[in-house]
N, C-alpha and C positions, 0 to 999 in steps of 0.2 A: 831358128834362134839358137845361139850357143848355149851350152850348159850353164855357164855362169850367169848369163842374162836370164835364162829360164828360171834358175834358182832365185835370183833377185826378184823377179816378178812373183814367184810363188811366195817368197818371204813378205813382199809388200801385200799380197793378197791376204796372208795370215794376219798381218797388222791391221789391215782394213776390217777384216772379219772380227777381230777382237774389239776394235773401237766401236764398230756398229753394234755388236752384241752388248757391250757395256752401255752404250747410249740408249739402246732399246730398253735395257733393264732400268736405267735411270728414268727414262720417259714413263715407263709403266708405273714405277713407284711415285713419281711426281704426279702423274695423272690420277692415281688413286686418291692422293691426299690433296689435290688441288682445290683448296677452299678459298684462298685469297688470290688477289690479282697477281702477286709475285709468283706464287706457285704455278698458276696457269701460264704465265709468261715463260717461266723456266721449262715447263712441259712443252710448250710450243717451240722453244729454242732447241730442246733435245730432239724433238721430232724433225725439225729442219736440219739439224746436224746429221741425223741418221740419213736423210735423203741426200745431203751433200756428200757424205762419205760413200754412199752407194754409187753416186754419180762419179765421184773421183776414182773409185775402184775400177769402174767400167772404162773410164777414159784412160787410166794408166795402162790397162791391158791393151787397149787399141794402140796407144802411143808406143808401147814396148814392141808390139808386133810390127808396126810401121818402121820403127827404128831398126829392128833386126833385118827387115826386108831391104831397107836402104843400105845398110852396112854390107849385106851380101851382094847387092847389085852394084855398089860403087866402093869397092875396098880402097882404091887409091885415094879417092876424095876423103874417105873416112880417115885414112892415115894422115893425110895432109892437115885435116882439121884438128886431129889429136895432137900432131906436132906443133901446130900454131898455138893451140891452147896451152900446151906444156911450156912453150917459149914465153907466152904472156904471163903465165904463173911464175916462171923463173924470174922474169923481169920485175914483176910486182914484188917478189920476195927480195930481190937485190935492191930495189928502190927503198923498200921498207927498212932494210938493214943499214943504209947509209945514214951517217949522223947528219943532223940538221945543220945547215950553214948559218 
C-alpha cells in the first residue's frame, strides 16, 4: 500500500476509534440513567451504533487493502479508470457552468 493510502487508512482508523469511544461513553451514561423508555431506546441505539462503527472500521481496512492490491496488480487499468473519472468530473463541471437555455 502506498504511503498516502496507508496514512489515509490510519487517519480513518483514528476517526473510527474516536467515534466508537464517544459512542461507548454515551451508551454507558445512557445505560446508567435509563429509567424511561426513551432513555432505554437511546442506549440501544448507541450500542448498535458502536457495533456498526466497529464493523465499518474492519470493512474499510479490508477494502483499502484490496484496493491497494488491485492498484499494484493492474496499474494501467487504474490509470484508465482515474482518467475516465477525471473526464466525467470535468464534463459535469462544464455542463453545470453552461447557462440554462
